[in-house]
C-alpha positions in Angstrom: -4.1 62.9 168.0 -6.9 60.6 168.9 -9.8 60.2 166.4 -12.4 58.7 168.8 -15.8 60.4 168.2 -14.8 61.7 164.8 -17.0 61.5 161.7 -16.4 62.3 158.1 -15.8 66.1 157.8 -18.1 68.2 155.6 -16.4 70.0 152.7 -15.0 73.4 153.6 -17.3 76.2 152.4 -17.2 80.0 152.4 -19.0 81.9 155.1 -22.6 82.9 154.4 -22.8 85.9 152.1 -19.0 85.9 151.6 -17.9 87.6 148.4 -14.6 89.0 149.5 -11.2 88.3 147.9 -10.5 85.7 150.5 -13.8 83.8 150.1 -13.1 80.1 150.6 -10.0 80.7 152.8 -10.2 79.4 156.3 -8.2 80.9 159.2 -7.6 79.4 162.6 -7.2 82.4 164.9 -5.4 81.6 168.2 -4.8 85.3 169.0 -5.9 87.6 171.8 -6.0 91.2 172.9 -5.4 93.6 170.0 -2.5 92.8 167.6 -3.7 89.4 166.4 -7.5 89.9 166.6 -7.1 93.1 164.4 -5.1 91.2 161.8 -7.6 88.2 161.7 -10.6 90.6 161.6 -9.1 92.1 158.4 -8.8 88.7 156.9 -12.4 88.0 157.9 -13.5 91.4 156.4 -11.8 90.2 153.2 -14.0 87.1 153.1 -12.1 84.5 155.0 -13.8 82.1 157.4 -12.1 82.9 160.7 -12.4 80.5 163.6 -11.4 82.2 166.8 -10.1 79.8 169.4 -10.5 81.2 172.9 -9.7 79.9 176.4 -12.7 78.9 178.5 -12.4 82.3 180.2 -12.3 84.1 176.9 -10.0 86.7 175.2 -8.8 89.2 177.8 -9.9 92.1 175.7 -13.5 91.1 176.2 -13.2 93.1 179.5 -11.4 96.2 178.2 -13.2 99.3 177.1 -16.9 100.2 177.5 -19.5 97.5 177.9 -23.2 97.0 178.1 -22.8 93.4 179.1 -19.8 91.6 180.6 -17.5 90.0 178.0 -18.6 92.1 175.1 -16.5 95.3 175.4 -16.3 98.1 172.9 -12.8 97.0 171.9 -13.7 93.4 171.5 -16.7 94.4 169.3 -14.4 96.6 167.2 -11.8 93.9 166.3 -13.6 90.6 166.4 -16.4 90.7 163.8 -16.5 88.2 161.0 -15.3 85.4 163.3 -16.8 82.3 164.9 -15.8 81.7 168.5 -14.8 78.3 169.8 -14.0 78.0 173.6 -11.5 75.2 174.4 -9.3 74.3 177.3 -6.1 74.1 175.1 -4.1 73.0 178.1 -5.9 69.7 178.3 -5.0 66.8 176.0 -8.5 66.6 174.6 -8.6 70.3 174.1 -5.3 70.1 172.2 -6.7 67.4 170.0 -9.7 69.5 169.3 -7.6 72.4 168.2 -5.5 70.2 166.0 -8.6 68.8 164.4 -9.6 72.3 163.5 -6.1 73.0 162.2 -6.2 70.1 159.7 -8.5 71.9 157.2 -7.4 75.5 157.5 -5.3 77.5 155.1 -3.9 79.9 157.7 -3.0 79.7 161.5 -2.2 82.9 163.3 -1.2 83.1 167.0 0.5 85.8 169.1 1.6 83.6 172.1 5.2 83.3 173.0 6.7 80.5 171.0 7.6 78.4 174.1 4.1 78.7 175.4 2.4 77.4 172.2 5.0 74.6 171.9 4.1 73.5 175.5 0.5 73.3 174.3 1.6 71.0 171.5 0.3 73.4 168.9 3.5 74.7 167.4 4.3 74.7 163.7 5.8 71.2 163.6 2.6 69.7 165.2 0.3 71.6 162.9 2.2 71.2 159.7 2.5 67.4 160.3 -1.3 67.3 159.9 -1.6 70.1 157.4 1.6 70.5 155.3 0.3 73.3 153.2 -0.6 75.5 156.1 0.6 79.1 156.3 1.5 79.3 160.0 2.1 82.9 161.2 3.3 83.8 164.7 3.4 87.4 165.9 6.2 87.5 168.4 7.3 90.4 170.7 10.9 89.9 169.6 12.6 88.0 166.8 13.3 84.4 167.8 17.0 84.6 166.8 17.8 87.3 169.3 18.5 87.5 173.1 15.1 88.9 173.9 13.2 86.1 172.1 11.5 84.8 175.2 10.6 88.1 176.8 7.0 89.3 177.0 5.9 92.3 175.0 3.0 94.7 175.0 2.4 97.9 173.1 3.9 100.2 175.7 7.1 98.1 175.9 7.5 98.1 172.1 6.8 101.8 171.8 9.6 102.4 174.3 12.0 99.9 172.7 11.5 101.0 169.0 12.1 104.8 169.6 8.6 106.1 169.4 8.3 107.1 173.1 11.6 109.0 172.8 10.4 110.7 169.6 7.2 111.8 171.2 9.2 113.3 174.1 11.8 114.8 171.8 10.8 118.4 172.5 10.1 118.1 176.2 12.8 115.7 177.0 10.3 113.4 178.7 9.5 110.3 176.8 5.8 109.5 176.3 3.5 107.0 174.6 1.3 107.6 171.7 -2.3 107.7 172.9 -3.2 104.8 170.6 -2.0 101.2 170.4 0.3 102.0 167.5 2.7 99.1 167.9 -0.1 96.5 168.2 -2.1 97.8 165.3 0.9 98.4 163.0 2.2 95.0 163.6 -1.3 93.6 163.1 -1.2 95.2 159.6 2.2 93.6 159.0 0.7 90.2 159.9 -2.0 90.7 157.3 0.7 91.6 154.7 2.9 88.6 155.6 0.0 86.1 155.6 -1.3 87.3 152.2 2.2 87.1 150.7 2.7 83.5 152.0 -0.7 82.6 150.8 0.1 83.9 147.3 3.3 81.9 147.4 1.3 78.8 148.3 -1.1 79.4 145.4 1.9 79.4 143.1 3.9 76.5 144.5 1.5 74.5 146.8 4.0 74.9 149.7 3.0 76.2 153.1 5.5 77.9 155.4 6.2 79.3 158.8 6.0 83.1 159.1 7.3 85.2 161.9 6.3 88.8 162.4 8.2 90.3 165.4 6.9 93.5 167.0 10.1 95.1 167.8 11.7 94.7 164.4 8.5 95.7 162.7 8.2 98.8 164.7 11.9 99.7 164.5 11.7 99.5 160.7 8.4 101.5 160.8 10.0 104.3 163.0 13.3 104.5 161.1 11.7 104.8 157.6 12.1 108.6 157.9 14.3 108.8 161.0 17.4 106.9 159.9 19.1 110.2 159.1 22.9 110.1 159.5 22.7 106.4 160.6 22.1 105.7 156.9 25.8 106.1 156.2 28.8 104.2 157.5 30.3 105.8 159.5 27.3 108.0 160.4 27.6 111.5 159.3 24.9 112.9 161.5 22.5 111.8 164.2 19.3 109.8 163.5 16.1 111.7 163.0 14.2 113.7 160.5 14.8 117.3 161.5 11.8 118.6 159.5 9.6 116.8 162.0 11.7 116.9 165.2 12.9 120.5 165.1 10.9 122.2 162.5 7.8 123.1 164.4 5.6 120.8 162.4 2.6 120.6 164.8 -1.0 121.9 165.0 -1.0 125.6 164.4 -3.0 128.0 166.7 -5.4 130.3 165.0 -7.3 133.2 166.7 -10.1 130.8 167.7 -8.7 127.2 167.6 -6.1 125.1 165.8 -5.5 123.8 162.3 -3.2 121.3 160.8 -1.7 122.4 157.5 1.3 121.4 155.5 2.7 123.7 152.8 4.8 121.1 151.0 5.9 122.4 147.7 7.6 125.7 146.6 4.3 126.7 145.0 2.4 126.1 148.3 4.7 128.3 150.3 4.8 131.1 147.7 1.0 131.0 147.2 0.3 131.1 150.9 2.5 134.0 151.8 1.3 136.0 148.8 -2.3 135.3 149.6 -2.0 136.8 153.1 -0.1 139.9 151.8 3.3 138.7 153.1 5.3 139.1 149.9 8.3 139.8 152.1 8.1 136.2 153.4 7.6 134.8 149.9 10.9 136.5 148.9 12.7 135.7 152.2 13.2 132.0 151.3 14.5 130.4 148.2 11.7 127.9 148.0 12.9 126.4 144.8 16.0 125.0 146.6 14.6 122.3 148.8 17.8 121.6 150.6 18.1 125.3 151.6 14.4 125.3 152.6 15.0 122.3 154.8 18.0 123.9 156.4 15.9 126.9 157.4 12.9 124.9 158.5 12.8 126.1 162.1 12.7 129.7 160.9 10.2 129.0 158.2 7.7 127.3 160.5 8.0 130.1 163.0 7.0 132.5 160.3 4.1 130.2 159.3 3.0 130.1 162.9 2.9 133.8 163.2 0.9 134.2 160.0 -1.7 131.6 160.9 -2.1 133.0 164.4 -3.6 136.2 162.9 -6.3 134.2 161.1 -9.6 132.6 162.2 -9.9 128.9 161.7 -12.6 129.1 159.0 -10.7 131.8 157.3 -7.5 129.8 157.3 -9.2 126.7 156.0 -11.0 128.6 153.2 -7.6 130.1 152.1 -6.0 126.6 152.0 -8.8 125.2 150.0 -8.6 128.1 147.5 -4.8 127.6 146.9 -5.1 123.7 147.1 -2.9 123.5 150.2 -3.4 120.4 152.5 -5.2 121.4 155.7 -7.8 120.4 158.2 -9.3 121.5 161.4 -8.4 119.4 164.5 -11.0 116.7 165.1 -11.6 115.2 168.5 -12.3 111.4 168.4 -15.8 112.0 169.8 -16.6 114.2 166.8 -15.4 111.8 164.1 -18.8 110.3 163.3 -19.8 113.9 162.3 -16.9 114.4 160.0 -18.5 115.4 156.7 -16.3 113.2 154.6 -16.6 110.2 156.9 -20.4 110.6 156.9 -20.5 110.9 153.2 -18.6 107.6 152.6 -20.5 105.8 155.3 -17.6 104.8 157.4 -19.7 104.5 160.6 -22.4 101.9 160.1 -25.3 101.3 162.4 -25.6 97.7 163.3 -27.8 95.5 165.4 -25.9 93.0 167.6 -27.9 90.0 168.8 -27.0 90.6 172.5 -25.6 94.1 172.6 -28.5 95.8 170.7 -28.0 98.9 168.6 -24.3 99.5 168.0 -22.1 101.5 165.6 -19.3 99.8 163.7 -16.5 101.2 161.6 -16.9 99.4 158.2 -13.9 97.9 156.4 -12.2 100.9 154.9 -10.6 99.1 151.9 -12.7 99.0 148.8 -12.6 96.2 146.3 -14.4 96.8 143.0 -15.1 93.1 142.3 -14.8 91.4 145.6 -16.1 93.7 148.3 -15.0 93.5 151.9 -18.0 93.3 154.2 -19.3 92.9 157.8 -21.0 89.5 157.6 -21.0 88.4 161.3 -21.1 90.4 164.5 -18.5 89.8 167.2 -19.3 86.5 168.7 -20.2 85.5 172.2 -17.6 83.3 174.0 -18.0 79.8 172.6 -20.9 80.8 170.4 -19.8 78.5 167.6 -18.0 75.7 169.5 -20.2 72.9 168.5 -20.7 74.2 165.0 -17.0 74.4 164.2 -16.1 71.1 165.9 -18.9 69.4 164.0 -17.3 70.7 160.8 -14.0 69.2 162.0 -15.6 65.8 162.3 -16.8 65.5 165.9 -20.1 63.7 166.6 -22.7 65.0 168.9 -22.1 62.5 171.7 -18.4 63.5 171.8 -19.2 67.2 171.9 -21.6 66.7 174.8 -19.0 64.7 176.7 -16.3 67.2 176.1 -18.6 70.0 177.3 -19.5 67.9 180.4 -15.8 67.3 181.1 -15.1 71.1 181.0 -12.9 70.8 177.9 -15.1 73.0 175.7 -17.7 75.6 176.2 -20.8 76.4 174.2 -22.5 79.8 174.6 -26.1 79.9 175.4 -28.1 81.2 172.3 -29.0 84.8 172.3 -32.5 85.5 173.6 
């Protein structure tokens, strides 16, 4: 890496106002779309200084969702707060050197490119760890790199299909379908956070950085099979895979006279109390609720009886009964209505914010609560290249070099907000 135009680098400091458990940790975020940005936002919420490296065109997700202004979509705003944006042409030699300069002083690097692609850029683990031996370098791949699908592209739909989720959703109809949420991206993003924090803890104990791989397919297969291994648990298998209580037991939203509820009688006491409360002592006696294996064996019949009982009740009546006997239940909430959910309102999950360019917005605050080191929303989602000069100055670049790199089209600095 060339060092022309480099100056002494200022000491690494925590982001302004940072008090989270990762205060003082710096992350180089070379991720895009959903999986990686969600993971690095959580690290930022926890107090880390996250430097988001984008191409000169910007993260693709800037265009997806609802927007007031181009490049600042609802999804981008939702998963890119607490980050500083640096726009660099990473395919150019000077751009590569700039990214490596940023990587020298970070604690964590996260990317979700295919491994061959980032190696072609000269930004793989070997290149980064040669400059920064203690780095925790995490790659979120589509498929584990020791398998035949290592080089294949992967997006949420592909992984939902490959890990069994699409088939599970279509179990009853026989037609596979996708969950109406990016469950593979977001779940794998959470796994990235877990993995990075574990590796960071190891480094705190030993001083040693390491390479970390979080493959989407393997992560989601493990996620799906946690309850669905079924007979595959045993060798040889003694039954098919799948958790019958979910797949065949009728465990789904229950229609009432005027709507639907979700309710889950789970214990013997729940079932007995429910049927007794609605005057169906005959159903309370019909099943041996104390014998869980027998109850599971008759789960289809049991849920059919539950459906018939609930169908004779109004929604409010049903929920009031469930509250009286301490049975888990809720009405069905549409996503448009979630800001009005009484509990979510009471805990302040939806926070009004003022974005420098997007104006009045609403954000979902970090849901995890730390008693001593609170997670927080310190920085709004950045404009493309908003912090390019700032971050590269911290990496040791002088003003003349930055201006020349910008003139050469290697870096991009966003115009300040009006």
